[in-house]
All heavy atoms as atom14 arrays in JSON, in Angstrom:
{
  "sequence": "MDDDTEAETFQPLWVDWTERIISFHQEAGYERLEFSSNEEKMAYVFEKTSNGFRIQ",
  "atom14_mask": [
    [1, 1, 1, 1, 1, 1, 1, 1, 0, 0, 0, 0, 0, 0],
    [1, 1, 1, 1, 1, 1, 1, 1, 0, 0, 0, 0, 0, 0],
    [1, 1, 1, 1, 1, 1, 1, 1, 0, 0, 0, 0, 0, 0],
    [1, 1, 1, 1, 1, 1, 1, 1, 0, 0, 0, 0, 0, 0],
    [1, 1, 1, 1, 1, 1, 1, 0, 0, 0, 0, 0, 0, 0],
    [1, 1, 1, 1, 1, 1, 1, 1, 1, 0, 0, 0, 0, 0],
    [1, 1, 1, 1, 1, 0, 0, 0, 0, 0, 0, 0, 0, 0],
    [1, 1, 1, 1, 1, 1, 1, 1, 1, 0, 0, 0, 0, 0],
    [1, 1, 1, 1, 1, 1, 1, 0, 0, 0, 0, 0, 0, 0],
    [1, 1, 1, 1, 1, 1, 1, 1, 1, 1, 1, 0, 0, 0],
    [1, 1, 1, 1, 1, 1, 1, 1, 1, 0, 0, 0, 0, 0],
    [1, 1, 1, 1, 1, 1, 1, 0, 0, 0, 0, 0, 0, 0],
    [1, 1, 1, 1, 1, 1, 1, 1, 0, 0, 0, 0, 0, 0],
    [1, 1, 1, 1, 1, 1, 1, 1, 1, 1, 1, 1, 1, 1],
    [1, 1, 1, 1, 1, 1, 1, 0, 0, 0, 0, 0, 0, 0],
    [1, 1, 1, 1, 1, 1, 1, 1, 0, 0, 0, 0, 0, 0],
    [1, 1, 1, 1, 1, 1, 1, 1, 1, 1, 1, 1, 1, 1],
    [1, 1, 1, 1, 1, 1, 1, 0, 0, 0, 0, 0, 0, 0],
    [1, 1, 1, 1, 1, 1, 1, 1, 1, 0, 0, 0, 0, 0],
    [1, 1, 1, 1, 1, 1, 1, 1, 1, 1, 1, 0, 0, 0],
    [1, 1, 1, 1, 1, 1, 1, 1, 0, 0, 0, 0, 0, 0],
    [1, 1, 1, 1, 1, 1, 1, 1, 0, 0, 0, 0, 0, 0],
    [1, 1, 1, 1, 1, 1, 0, 0, 0, 0, 0, 0, 0, 0],
    [1, 1, 1, 1, 1, 1, 1, 1, 1, 1, 1, 0, 0, 0],
    [1, 1, 1, 1, 1, 1, 1, 1, 1, 1, 0, 0, 0, 0],
    [1, 1, 1, 1, 1, 1, 1, 1, 1, 0, 0, 0, 0, 0],
    [1, 1, 1, 1, 1, 1, 1, 1, 1, 0, 0, 0, 0, 0],
    [1, 1, 1, 1, 1, 0, 0, 0, 0, 0, 0, 0, 0, 0],
    [1, 1, 1, 1, 0, 0, 0, 0, 0, 0, 0, 0, 0, 0],
    [1, 1, 1, 1, 1, 1, 1, 1, 1, 1, 1, 1, 0, 0],
    [1, 1, 1, 1, 1, 1, 1, 1, 1, 0, 0, 0, 0, 0],
    [1, 1, 1, 1, 1, 1, 1, 1, 1, 1, 1, 0, 0, 0],
    [1, 1, 1, 1, 1, 1, 1, 1, 0, 0, 0, 0, 0, 0],
    [1, 1, 1, 1, 1, 1, 1, 1, 1, 0, 0, 0, 0, 0],
    [1, 1, 1, 1, 1, 1, 1, 1, 1, 1, 1, 0, 0, 0],
    [1, 1, 1, 1, 1, 1, 0, 0, 0, 0, 0, 0, 0, 0],
    [1, 1, 1, 1, 1, 1, 0, 0, 0, 0, 0, 0, 0, 0],
    [1, 1, 1, 1, 1, 1, 1, 1, 0, 0, 0, 0, 0, 0],
    [1, 1, 1, 1, 1, 1, 1, 1, 1, 0, 0, 0, 0, 0],
    [1, 1, 1, 1, 1, 1, 1, 1, 1, 0, 0, 0, 0, 0],
    [1, 1, 1, 1, 1, 1, 1, 1, 1, 0, 0, 0, 0, 0],
    [1, 1, 1, 1, 1, 1, 1, 1, 0, 0, 0, 0, 0, 0],
    [1, 1, 1, 1, 1, 0, 0, 0, 0, 0, 0, 0, 0, 0],
    [1, 1, 1, 1, 1, 1, 1, 1, 1, 1, 1, 1, 0, 0],
    [1, 1, 1, 1, 1, 1, 1, 0, 0, 0, 0, 0, 0, 0],
    [1, 1, 1, 1, 1, 1, 1, 1, 1, 1, 1, 0, 0, 0],
    [1, 1, 1, 1, 1, 1, 1, 1, 1, 0, 0, 0, 0, 0],
    [1, 1, 1, 1, 1, 1, 1, 1, 1, 0, 0, 0, 0, 0],
    [1, 1, 1, 1, 1, 1, 1, 0, 0, 0, 0, 0, 0, 0],
    [1, 1, 1, 1, 1, 1, 0, 0, 0, 0, 0, 0, 0, 0],
    [1, 1, 1, 1, 1, 1, 1, 1, 0, 0, 0, 0, 0, 0],
    [1, 1, 1, 1, 0, 0, 0, 0, 0, 0, 0, 0, 0, 0],
    [1, 1, 1, 1, 1, 1, 1, 1, 1, 1, 1, 0, 0, 0],
    [1, 1, 1, 1, 1, 1, 1, 1, 1, 1, 1, 0, 0, 0],
    [1, 1, 1, 1, 1, 1, 1, 1, 0, 0, 0, 0, 0, 0],
    [1, 1, 1, 1, 1, 1, 1, 1, 1, 0, 0, 0, 0, 0]
  ],
  "atom14_positions": [
    [[78.63, -128.94, -40.41], [77.38, -128.57, -41.02], [77.3, -127.07, -41.04], [77.47, -126.38, -40.12], [76.23, -129.09, -40.25], [74.89, -128.73, -40.78], [73.65, -129.23, -39.62], [72.33, -129.72, -40.72], [0.0, 0.0, 0.0], [0.0, 0.0, 0.0], [0.0, 0.0, 0.0], [0.0, 0.0, 0.0], [0.0, 0.0, 0.0], [0.0, 0.0, 0.0]],
    [[77.08, -126.41, -42.16], [77.11, -124.99, -42.36], [75.66, -124.59, -42.03], [74.69, -125.23, -42.53], [77.42, -124.63, -43.79], [78.92, -124.76, -44.04], [79.73, -124.67, -43.12], [79.36, -125.09, -45.22], [0.0, 0.0, 0.0], [0.0, 0.0, 0.0], [0.0, 0.0, 0.0], [0.0, 0.0, 0.0], [0.0, 0.0, 0.0], [0.0, 0.0, 0.0]],
    [[75.48, -123.39, -41.51], [74.25, -122.75, -41.1], [74.18, -121.5, -41.89], [74.77, -120.6, -41.51], [74.11, -122.53, -39.6], [72.83, -122.01, -39.22], [71.95, -121.77, -40.18], [72.55, -121.69, -38.09], [0.0, 0.0, 0.0], [0.0, 0.0, 0.0], [0.0, 0.0, 0.0], [0.0, 0.0, 0.0], [0.0, 0.0, 0.0], [0.0, 0.0, 0.0]],
    [[73.52, -121.45, -42.99], [73.41, -120.18, -43.77], [72.78, -119.02, -43.13], [73.1, -117.93, -43.42], [72.7, -120.52, -45.12], [73.32, -121.46, -45.98], [74.57, -121.64, -45.94], [72.52, -122.17, -46.82], [0.0, 0.0, 0.0], [0.0, 0.0, 0.0], [0.0, 0.0, 0.0], [0.0, 0.0, 0.0], [0.0, 0.0, 0.0], [0.0, 0.0, 0.0]],
    [[72.01, -119.19, -42.12], [71.32, -118.18, -41.53], [72.36, -117.45, -40.62], [72.28, -116.22, -40.41], [70.12, -118.51, -40.49], [70.6, -119.52, -39.52], [69.05, -119.07, -41.39], [0.0, 0.0, 0.0], [0.0, 0.0, 0.0], [0.0, 0.0, 0.0], [0.0, 0.0, 0.0], [0.0, 0.0, 0.0], [0.0, 0.0, 0.0], [0.0, 0.0, 0.0]],
    [[73.31, -118.16, -40.09], [74.44, -117.52, -39.29], [75.28, -116.49, -40.08], [75.62, -115.46, -39.57], [75.27, -118.54, -38.59], [76.35, -117.85, -37.63], [77.18, -119.04, -36.94], [76.76, -120.15, -36.81], [78.36, -118.67, -36.57], [0.0, 0.0, 0.0], [0.0, 0.0, 0.0], [0.0, 0.0, 0.0], [0.0, 0.0, 0.0], [0.0, 0.0, 0.0]],
    [[75.47, -116.88, -41.28], [76.25, -116.02, -42.2], [75.65, -114.66, -42.47], [76.26, -113.72, -42.73], [76.61, -116.84, -43.43], [0.0, 0.0, 0.0], [0.0, 0.0, 0.0], [0.0, 0.0, 0.0], [0.0, 0.0, 0.0], [0.0, 0.0, 0.0], [0.0, 0.0, 0.0], [0.0, 0.0, 0.0], [0.0, 0.0, 0.0], [0.0, 0.0, 0.0]],
    [[74.37, -114.63, -42.4], [73.55, -113.43, -42.78], [73.14, -112.66, -41.46], [72.72, -111.53, -41.45], [72.39, -113.71, -43.42], [72.56, -114.35, -44.8], [71.25, -114.72, -45.49], [70.13, -114.58, -44.93], [71.46, -115.41, -46.55], [0.0, 0.0, 0.0], [0.0, 0.0, 0.0], [0.0, 0.0, 0.0], [0.0, 0.0, 0.0], [0.0, 0.0, 0.0]],
    [[73.6, -113.09, -40.26], [73.29, -112.47, -39.01], [74.39, -111.49, -38.59], [75.63, -111.86, -38.61], [73.16, -113.52, -37.88], [72.04, -114.4, -38.3], [72.78, -112.87, -36.54], [0.0, 0.0, 0.0], [0.0, 0.0, 0.0], [0.0, 0.0, 0.0], [0.0, 0.0, 0.0], [0.0, 0.0, 0.0], [0.0, 0.0, 0.0], [0.0, 0.0, 0.0]],
    [[74.0, -110.24, -38.29], [74.95, -109.3, -37.84], [75.03, -109.17, -36.43], [73.98, -109.43, -35.68], [74.59, -107.9, -38.41], [74.77, -107.89, -39.9], [73.68, -107.99, -40.67], [76.08, -107.76, -40.54], [73.81, -107.92, -42.19], [76.25, -107.76, -41.97], [75.19, -107.85, -42.65], [0.0, 0.0, 0.0], [0.0, 0.0, 0.0], [0.0, 0.0, 0.0]],
    [[76.19, -108.98, -35.82], [76.45, -108.97, -34.41], [76.43, -107.48, -33.97], [77.56, -106.86, -34.17], [77.71, -109.67, -33.98], [77.7, -111.15, -34.37], [76.71, -111.97, -33.67], [76.49, -111.69, -32.4], [75.95, -112.89, -34.15], [0.0, 0.0, 0.0], [0.0, 0.0, 0.0], [0.0, 0.0, 0.0], [0.0, 0.0, 0.0], [0.0, 0.0, 0.0]],
    [[75.41, -106.84, -33.43], [75.51, -105.41, -33.12], [75.96, -105.01, -31.75], [75.98, -105.87, -30.84], [73.95, -105.08, -33.31], [73.26, -106.26, -32.74], [74.08, -107.47, -33.17], [0.0, 0.0, 0.0], [0.0, 0.0, 0.0], [0.0, 0.0, 0.0], [0.0, 0.0, 0.0], [0.0, 0.0, 0.0], [0.0, 0.0, 0.0], [0.0, 0.0, 0.0]],
    [[76.59, -103.82, -31.68], [76.92, -103.18, -30.51], [76.41, -101.73, -30.5], [76.26, -101.27, -31.64], [78.48, -103.15, -30.35], [79.25, -104.27, -29.94], [80.78, -103.89, -29.8], [78.92, -104.77, -28.64], [0.0, 0.0, 0.0], [0.0, 0.0, 0.0], [0.0, 0.0, 0.0], [0.0, 0.0, 0.0], [0.0, 0.0, 0.0], [0.0, 0.0, 0.0]],
    [[76.31, -101.11, -29.49], [75.79, -99.71, -29.47], [77.0, -98.94, -28.73], [77.51, -99.37, -27.7], [74.52, -99.56, -28.82], [73.4, -100.1, -29.61], [72.62, -99.37, -30.5], [73.04, -101.44, -29.69], [71.7, -100.3, -31.16], [71.9, -101.5, -30.67], [73.36, -102.66, -29.16], [71.29, -102.63, -31.0], [72.83, -103.75, -29.5], [71.69, -103.82, -30.32]],
    [[77.28, -97.7, -29.35], [78.41, -96.95, -28.68], [77.95, -95.58, -28.36], [77.39, -94.9, -29.2], [79.65, -96.94, -29.55], [80.85, -96.1, -29.03], [80.14, -98.36, -29.92], [0.0, 0.0, 0.0], [0.0, 0.0, 0.0], [0.0, 0.0, 0.0], [0.0, 0.0, 0.0], [0.0, 0.0, 0.0], [0.0, 0.0, 0.0], [0.0, 0.0, 0.0]],
    [[78.27, -95.08, -27.17], [78.23, -93.74, -26.79], [79.53, -93.1, -26.94], [80.36, -93.36, -25.99], [77.65, -93.62, -25.46], [77.39, -92.03, -24.99], [78.13, -91.23, -25.53], [76.49, -91.83, -24.21], [0.0, 0.0, 0.0], [0.0, 0.0, 0.0], [0.0, 0.0, 0.0], [0.0, 0.0, 0.0], [0.0, 0.0, 0.0], [0.0, 0.0, 0.0]],
    [[79.86, -92.32, -27.97], [81.19, -91.78, -28.13], [81.52, -90.72, -27.17], [82.68, -90.58, -26.81], [81.25, -91.39, -29.58], [81.13, -92.35, -30.65], [80.14, -92.6, -31.32], [82.11, -93.39, -30.95], [80.36, -93.76, -32.12], [81.5, -94.29, -31.95], [83.49, -93.67, -30.49], [82.22, -95.3, -32.43], [84.11, -94.7, -31.13], [83.54, -95.49, -32.13]],
    [[80.54, -90.02, -26.6], [80.85, -88.79, -25.78], [81.26, -89.36, -24.44], [82.25, -89.0, -23.85], [79.6, -88.03, -25.56], [79.33, -87.46, -26.92], [79.95, -86.83, -24.68], [0.0, 0.0, 0.0], [0.0, 0.0, 0.0], [0.0, 0.0, 0.0], [0.0, 0.0, 0.0], [0.0, 0.0, 0.0], [0.0, 0.0, 0.0], [0.0, 0.0, 0.0]],
    [[80.48, -90.25, -23.97], [80.77, -90.92, -22.58], [81.68, -92.11, -22.65], [82.12, -92.7, -21.55], [79.41, -91.34, -21.87], [78.43, -90.2, -21.66], [79.06, -89.22, -20.69], [79.81, -89.54, -19.64], [78.75, -88.0, -20.89], [0.0, 0.0, 0.0], [0.0, 0.0, 0.0], [0.0, 0.0, 0.0], [0.0, 0.0, 0.0], [0.0, 0.0, 0.0]],
    [[81.98, -92.55, -23.8], [82.93, -93.71, -24.12], [82.4, -95.02, -23.39], [83.02, -95.62, -22.68], [84.34, -93.3, -23.62], [84.9, -92.14, -24.43], [86.29, -91.56, -23.85], [87.3, -92.66, -23.87], [88.15, -92.84, -24.85], [88.37, -92.02, -25.81], [89.13, -93.75, -24.66], [0.0, 0.0, 0.0], [0.0, 0.0, 0.0], [0.0, 0.0, 0.0]],
    [[81.18, -95.35, -23.82], [80.42, -96.54, -23.17], [80.09, -97.37, -24.56], [79.57, -96.87, -25.48], [79.18, -96.07, -22.46], [79.63, -95.28, -21.32], [78.58, -97.34, -22.0], [78.42, -94.73, -20.58], [0.0, 0.0, 0.0], [0.0, 0.0, 0.0], [0.0, 0.0, 0.0], [0.0, 0.0, 0.0], [0.0, 0.0, 0.0], [0.0, 0.0, 0.0]],
    [[80.33, -98.69, -24.18], [79.83, -99.76, -25.11], [78.88, -100.49, -24.56], [78.91, -100.92, -23.4], [81.06, -100.68, -25.67], [82.07, -99.85, -26.47], [80.55, -101.87, -26.42], [83.32, -100.7, -26.68], [0.0, 0.0, 0.0], [0.0, 0.0, 0.0], [0.0, 0.0, 0.0], [0.0, 0.0, 0.0], [0.0, 0.0, 0.0], [0.0, 0.0, 0.0]],
    [[77.7, -100.65, -25.15], [76.51, -101.51, -24.73], [76.32, -102.66, -25.63], [76.4, -102.56, -26.94], [75.35, -100.62, -24.58], [74.19, -101.37, -24.13], [0.0, 0.0, 0.0], [0.0, 0.0, 0.0], [0.0, 0.0, 0.0], [0.0, 0.0, 0.0], [0.0, 0.0, 0.0], [0.0, 0.0, 0.0], [0.0, 0.0, 0.0], [0.0, 0.0, 0.0]],
    [[75.89, -103.77, -25.0], [75.42, -105.06, -25.89], [73.95, -104.97, -26.11], [73.41, -105.81, -26.74], [75.82, -106.22, -25.07], [77.35, -106.49, -25.04], [78.02, -106.05, -23.93], [77.89, -107.06, -26.21], [79.5, -106.36, -23.95], [79.32, -107.23, -26.24], [80.14, -106.9, -25.07], [0.0, 0.0, 0.0], [0.0, 0.0, 0.0], [0.0, 0.0, 0.0]],
    [[73.28, -103.91, -25.63], [71.8, -103.71, -25.79], [71.56, -102.3, -26.36], [72.34, -101.5, -26.12], [71.08, -103.89, -24.4], [71.38, -105.19, -23.76], [70.93, -106.32, -24.1], [72.29, -105.42, -22.7], [71.4, -107.39, -23.29], [72.29, -106.89, -22.44], [0.0, 0.0, 0.0], [0.0, 0.0, 0.0], [0.0, 0.0, 0.0], [0.0, 0.0, 0.0]],
    [[70.5, -102.38, -27.09], [70.22, -100.95, -27.73], [69.94, -99.95, -26.67], [69.24, -100.21, -25.64], [68.84, -101.18, -28.57], [68.41, -99.97, -29.36], [67.28, -100.24, -30.25], [66.81, -101.26, -30.41], [66.97, -99.18, -30.93], [0.0, 0.0, 0.0], [0.0, 0.0, 0.0], [0.0, 0.0, 0.0], [0.0, 0.0, 0.0], [0.0, 0.0, 0.0]],
    [[70.53, -98.74, -26.88], [70.3, -97.64, -25.98], [69.98, -96.43, -26.77], [70.6, -96.23, -27.84], [71.62, -97.45, -25.17], [71.92, -98.51, -24.13], [71.03, -98.61, -23.09], [70.42, -97.55, -22.63], [70.98, -99.7, -22.36], [0.0, 0.0, 0.0], [0.0, 0.0, 0.0], [0.0, 0.0, 0.0], [0.0, 0.0, 0.0], [0.0, 0.0, 0.0]],
    [[69.21, -95.6, -26.24], [68.76, -94.29, -26.96], [69.93, -93.45, -27.02], [70.81, -93.21, -26.02], [67.68, -93.68, -26.16], [0.0, 0.0, 0.0], [0.0, 0.0, 0.0], [0.0, 0.0, 0.0], [0.0, 0.0, 0.0], [0.0, 0.0, 0.0], [0.0, 0.0, 0.0], [0.0, 0.0, 0.0], [0.0, 0.0, 0.0], [0.0, 0.0, 0.0]],
    [[70.21, -92.87, -28.3], [71.34, -91.93, -28.37], [72.63, -92.64, -28.72], [73.59, -91.93, -29.0], [0.0, 0.0, 0.0], [0.0, 0.0, 0.0], [0.0, 0.0, 0.0], [0.0, 0.0, 0.0], [0.0, 0.0, 0.0], [0.0, 0.0, 0.0], [0.0, 0.0, 0.0], [0.0, 0.0, 0.0], [0.0, 0.0, 0.0], [0.0, 0.0, 0.0]],
    [[72.73, -93.92, -28.67], [73.99, -94.71, -28.94], [73.99, -94.94, -30.54], [72.87, -95.18, -30.98], [74.11, -95.92, -28.07], [74.38, -95.77, -26.66], [74.06, -94.72, -26.04], [75.22, -96.71, -26.05], [74.26, -94.48, -24.66], [75.49, -96.6, -24.73], [75.03, -95.56, -24.01], [75.45, -95.41, -22.69], [0.0, 0.0, 0.0], [0.0, 0.0, 0.0]],
    [[75.22, -95.06, -31.03], [75.37, -95.41, -32.44], [75.39, -96.93, -32.52], [76.12, -97.57, -31.7], [76.56, -94.8, -32.97], [76.83, -95.19, -34.52], [78.1, -94.6, -34.98], [78.77, -93.79, -34.47], [78.49, -95.03, -36.02], [0.0, 0.0, 0.0], [0.0, 0.0, 0.0], [0.0, 0.0, 0.0], [0.0, 0.0, 0.0], [0.0, 0.0, 0.0]],
    [[74.67, -97.49, -33.44], [74.76, -98.95, -33.74], [75.77, -99.32, -34.6], [75.9, -98.74, -35.61], [73.33, -99.4, -34.27], [73.33, -100.9, -34.5], [72.03, -101.26, -35.24], [71.98, -102.69, -35.66], [71.28, -103.6, -35.28], [70.3, -103.36, -34.38], [71.37, -104.81, -35.79], [0.0, 0.0, 0.0], [0.0, 0.0, 0.0], [0.0, 0.0, 0.0]],
    [[76.57, -100.3, -34.23], [77.61, -100.84, -35.09], [77.38, -102.29, -35.27], [76.94, -102.92, -34.35], [78.97, -100.67, -34.4], [79.48, -99.23, -34.07], [80.88, -99.23, -33.36], [79.46, -98.32, -35.22], [0.0, 0.0, 0.0], [0.0, 0.0, 0.0], [0.0, 0.0, 0.0], [0.0, 0.0, 0.0], [0.0, 0.0, 0.0], [0.0, 0.0, 0.0]],
    [[77.63, -102.8, -36.44], [77.38, -104.13, -36.8], [78.65, -104.9, -37.23], [79.47, -104.25, -37.73], [76.33, -104.29, -37.84], [74.84, -103.85, -37.46], [73.91, -104.06, -38.55], [74.21, -104.17, -39.67], [72.69, -103.92, -38.13], [0.0, 0.0, 0.0], [0.0, 0.0, 0.0], [0.0, 0.0, 0.0], [0.0, 0.0, 0.0], [0.0, 0.0, 0.0]],
    [[78.81, -106.12, -36.74], [79.96, -106.84, -36.98], [79.44, -108.25, -37.74], [78.49, -108.66, -37.47], [80.77, -107.23, -35.66], [81.18, -105.9, -35.1], [80.42, -105.23, -34.15], [82.4, -105.38, -35.34], [80.68, -104.05, -33.59], [82.87, -104.2, -34.73], [81.98, -103.55, -33.85], [0.0, 0.0, 0.0], [0.0, 0.0, 0.0], [0.0, 0.0, 0.0]],
    [[80.35, -108.71, -38.52], [79.99, -109.93, -39.29], [80.19, -111.21, -38.48], [79.56, -112.22, -38.8], [80.8, -110.04, -40.63], [82.14, -110.08, -40.22], [0.0, 0.0, 0.0], [0.0, 0.0, 0.0], [0.0, 0.0, 0.0], [0.0, 0.0, 0.0], [0.0, 0.0, 0.0], [0.0, 0.0, 0.0], [0.0, 0.0, 0.0], [0.0, 0.0, 0.0]],
    [[80.82, -111.18, -37.43], [81.04, -112.29, -36.61], [81.13, -111.91, -35.05], [81.43, -110.76, -34.74], [82.19, -113.16, -36.91], [83.28, -112.48, -36.5], [0.0, 0.0, 0.0], [0.0, 0.0, 0.0], [0.0, 0.0, 0.0], [0.0, 0.0, 0.0], [0.0, 0.0, 0.0], [0.0, 0.0, 0.0], [0.0, 0.0, 0.0], [0.0, 0.0, 0.0]],
    [[80.94, -112.83, -34.12], [80.93, -112.54, -32.73], [82.46, -112.39, -32.34], [82.77, -111.38, -31.59], [80.54, -113.68, -31.93], [80.25, -113.33, -30.45], [79.77, -112.27, -30.05], [80.79, -114.13, -29.59], [0.0, 0.0, 0.0], [0.0, 0.0, 0.0], [0.0, 0.0, 0.0], [0.0, 0.0, 0.0], [0.0, 0.0, 0.0], [0.0, 0.0, 0.0]],
    [[83.43, -112.94, -33.08], [84.71, -112.8, -32.85], [85.22, -111.45, -33.15], [85.97, -110.75, -32.51], [85.63, -113.83, -33.68], [85.47, -115.31, -33.08], [84.23, -115.96, -33.64], [83.47, -115.41, -34.61], [83.89, -116.99, -33.07], [0.0, 0.0, 0.0], [0.0, 0.0, 0.0], [0.0, 0.0, 0.0], [0.0, 0.0, 0.0], [0.0, 0.0, 0.0]],
    [[84.7, -110.85, -34.33], [85.17, -109.5, -34.74], [84.52, -108.51, -33.79], [85.11, -107.55, -33.42], [84.45, -109.28, -36.17], [84.75, -107.83, -36.69], [84.15, -107.57, -37.99], [83.33, -108.43, -38.5], [84.45, -106.6, -38.67], [0.0, 0.0, 0.0], [0.0, 0.0, 0.0], [0.0, 0.0, 0.0], [0.0, 0.0, 0.0], [0.0, 0.0, 0.0]],
    [[83.36, -108.73, -33.33], [82.68, -107.81, -32.28], [83.36, -107.73, -31.0], [83.76, -106.83, -30.46], [81.24, -108.31, -32.01], [80.59, -107.48, -30.92], [79.05, -107.91, -30.75], [78.88, -109.08, -30.07], [77.51, -109.35, -29.72], [0.0, 0.0, 0.0], [0.0, 0.0, 0.0], [0.0, 0.0, 0.0], [0.0, 0.0, 0.0], [0.0, 0.0, 0.0]],
    [[83.88, -108.95, -30.5], [84.74, -109.04, -29.27], [86.09, -108.48, -29.29], [86.54, -107.82, -28.45], [84.58, -110.46, -28.73], [83.24, -111.02, -28.28], [82.21, -109.79, -27.21], [83.31, -109.86, -25.77], [0.0, 0.0, 0.0], [0.0, 0.0, 0.0], [0.0, 0.0, 0.0], [0.0, 0.0, 0.0], [0.0, 0.0, 0.0], [0.0, 0.0, 0.0]],
    [[86.62, -108.64, -30.56], [88.0, -108.01, -30.75], [87.81, -106.48, -30.71], [88.77, -105.81, -30.04], [88.5, -108.55, -32.07], [0.0, 0.0, 0.0], [0.0, 0.0, 0.0], [0.0, 0.0, 0.0], [0.0, 0.0, 0.0], [0.0, 0.0, 0.0], [0.0, 0.0, 0.0], [0.0, 0.0, 0.0], [0.0, 0.0, 0.0], [0.0, 0.0, 0.0]],
    [[86.68, -105.95, -31.21], [86.42, -104.48, -31.13], [86.26, -104.11, -29.69], [86.76, -103.06, -29.23], [85.19, -104.14, -31.95], [84.87, -102.71, -32.09], [85.58, -101.96, -33.01], [84.01, -102.18, -31.17], [85.27, -100.48, -33.12], [83.61, -100.78, -31.33], [84.36, -100.06, -32.33], [84.05, -98.67, -32.32], [0.0, 0.0, 0.0], [0.0, 0.0, 0.0]],
    [[85.42, -104.85, -28.94], [85.16, -104.56, -27.54], [86.44, -104.46, -26.78], [86.72, -103.59, -26.03], [84.27, -105.54, -26.98], [84.22, -105.35, -25.45], [82.8, -105.38, -27.62], [0.0, 0.0, 0.0], [0.0, 0.0, 0.0], [0.0, 0.0, 0.0], [0.0, 0.0, 0.0], [0.0, 0.0, 0.0], [0.0, 0.0, 0.0], [0.0, 0.0, 0.0]],
    [[87.4, -105.51, -27.01], [88.54, -105.57, -26.24], [89.54, -104.5, -26.48], [90.18, -103.79, -25.66], [89.36, -106.86, -26.38], [88.59, -108.02, -25.67], [88.45, -109.22, -26.53], [88.09, -107.94, -24.55], [87.76, -110.27, -25.9], [87.46, -109.02, -23.9], [87.13, -110.22, -24.53], [0.0, 0.0, 0.0], [0.0, 0.0, 0.0], [0.0, 0.0, 0.0]],
    [[89.53, -104.02, -27.85], [90.35, -102.83, -28.35], [89.9, -101.55, -27.63], [90.73, -100.76, -27.12], [90.39, -102.81, -29.74], [91.29, -101.82, -30.38], [90.68, -100.42, -30.68], [89.51, -100.41, -30.96], [91.23, -99.44, -30.43], [0.0, 0.0, 0.0], [0.0, 0.0, 0.0], [0.0, 0.0, 0.0], [0.0, 0.0, 0.0], [0.0, 0.0, 0.0]],
    [[88.65, -101.36, -27.69], [87.98, -100.17, -27.11], [88.19, -100.08, -25.59], [88.51, -98.98, -25.03], [86.58, -100.06, -27.49], [86.31, -99.65, -28.84], [86.97, -98.41, -29.27], [86.61, -97.97, -30.73], [87.43, -96.84, -31.07], [0.0, 0.0, 0.0], [0.0, 0.0, 0.0], [0.0, 0.0, 0.0], [0.0, 0.0, 0.0], [0.0, 0.0, 0.0]],
    [[87.96, -101.19, -24.79], [88.16, -101.17, -23.44], [89.58, -100.9, -23.08], [89.83, -100.3, -21.9], [87.58, -102.49, -22.79], [88.24, -103.51, -23.35], [86.12, -102.53, -22.83], [0.0, 0.0, 0.0], [0.0, 0.0, 0.0], [0.0, 0.0, 0.0], [0.0, 0.0, 0.0], [0.0, 0.0, 0.0], [0.0, 0.0, 0.0], [0.0, 0.0, 0.0]],
    [[90.53, -101.35, -23.72], [91.88, -101.06, -23.48], [92.26, -99.66, -23.77], [93.45, -99.3, -23.42], [92.83, -102.1, -24.31], [92.79, -101.76, -25.63], [0.0, 0.0, 0.0], [0.0, 0.0, 0.0], [0.0, 0.0, 0.0], [0.0, 0.0, 0.0], [0.0, 0.0, 0.0], [0.0, 0.0, 0.0], [0.0, 0.0, 0.0], [0.0, 0.0, 0.0]],
    [[91.36, -98.91, -24.37], [91.61, -97.52, -24.65], [90.62, -96.62, -23.83], [90.3, -95.58, -24.3], [91.5, -97.33, -26.15], [92.61, -97.74, -26.9], [93.82, -97.34, -26.64], [92.34, -98.6, -27.87], [0.0, 0.0, 0.0], [0.0, 0.0, 0.0], [0.0, 0.0, 0.0], [0.0, 0.0, 0.0], [0.0, 0.0, 0.0], [0.0, 0.0, 0.0]],
    [[90.14, -97.21, -22.8], [89.34, -96.27, -21.85], [87.8, -96.4, -21.97], [87.12, -95.68, -21.29], [0.0, 0.0, 0.0], [0.0, 0.0, 0.0], [0.0, 0.0, 0.0], [0.0, 0.0, 0.0], [0.0, 0.0, 0.0], [0.0, 0.0, 0.0], [0.0, 0.0, 0.0], [0.0, 0.0, 0.0], [0.0, 0.0, 0.0], [0.0, 0.0, 0.0]],
    [[87.16, -97.21, -22.9], [85.75, -97.27, -22.9], [85.34, -98.21, -21.89], [86.03, -99.07, -21.36], [85.44, -97.89, -24.26], [85.28, -96.87, -25.41], [86.44, -96.36, -26.02], [84.13, -96.47, -26.02], [86.41, -95.42, -26.96], [83.89, -95.54, -26.91], [85.22, -94.95, -27.55], [0.0, 0.0, 0.0], [0.0, 0.0, 0.0], [0.0, 0.0, 0.0]],
    [[84.17, -97.99, -21.31], [83.53, -98.82, -20.43], [82.41, -99.66, -21.1], [81.96, -99.36, -22.21], [82.87, -98.03, -19.28], [83.82, -97.12, -18.55], [83.14, -96.23, -17.41], [82.49, -95.19, -18.13], [81.23, -94.83, -17.79], [80.6, -95.25, -16.75], [80.7, -93.81, -18.38], [0.0, 0.0, 0.0], [0.0, 0.0, 0.0], [0.0, 0.0, 0.0]],
    [[82.09, -100.81, -20.42], [81.03, -101.65, -20.89], [79.84, -101.58, -20.07], [79.88, -101.53, -18.88], [81.54, -103.07, -20.94], [82.73, -103.2, -21.92], [80.34, -103.98, -21.39], [83.3, -104.58, -22.01], [0.0, 0.0, 0.0], [0.0, 0.0, 0.0], [0.0, 0.0, 0.0], [0.0, 0.0, 0.0], [0.0, 0.0, 0.0], [0.0, 0.0, 0.0]],
    [[78.6, -101.37, -20.7], [77.45, -101.25, -20.0], [76.66, -102.58, -20.29], [76.64, -103.18, -21.32], [76.58, -100.08, -20.49], [75.18, -99.98, -20.13], [74.58, -98.68, -20.44], [75.21, -97.65, -20.03], [73.57, -98.83, -21.2], [0.0, 0.0, 0.0], [0.0, 0.0, 0.0], [0.0, 0.0, 0.0], [0.0, 0.0, 0.0], [0.0, 0.0, 0.0]]
  ]
}
């Protein structure tokens, strides 16, 4: 069964490029990034953490 609302839902992350931190919650001063799927978002997180980013 297809859920049309899921197709329109963006999966956000917030990034502090200076401190190299990724957050799953909105943080002041962090840049918001949106992904079309949870899989795409997690692939981005794994790529960034393997390159020195921390997760908050």
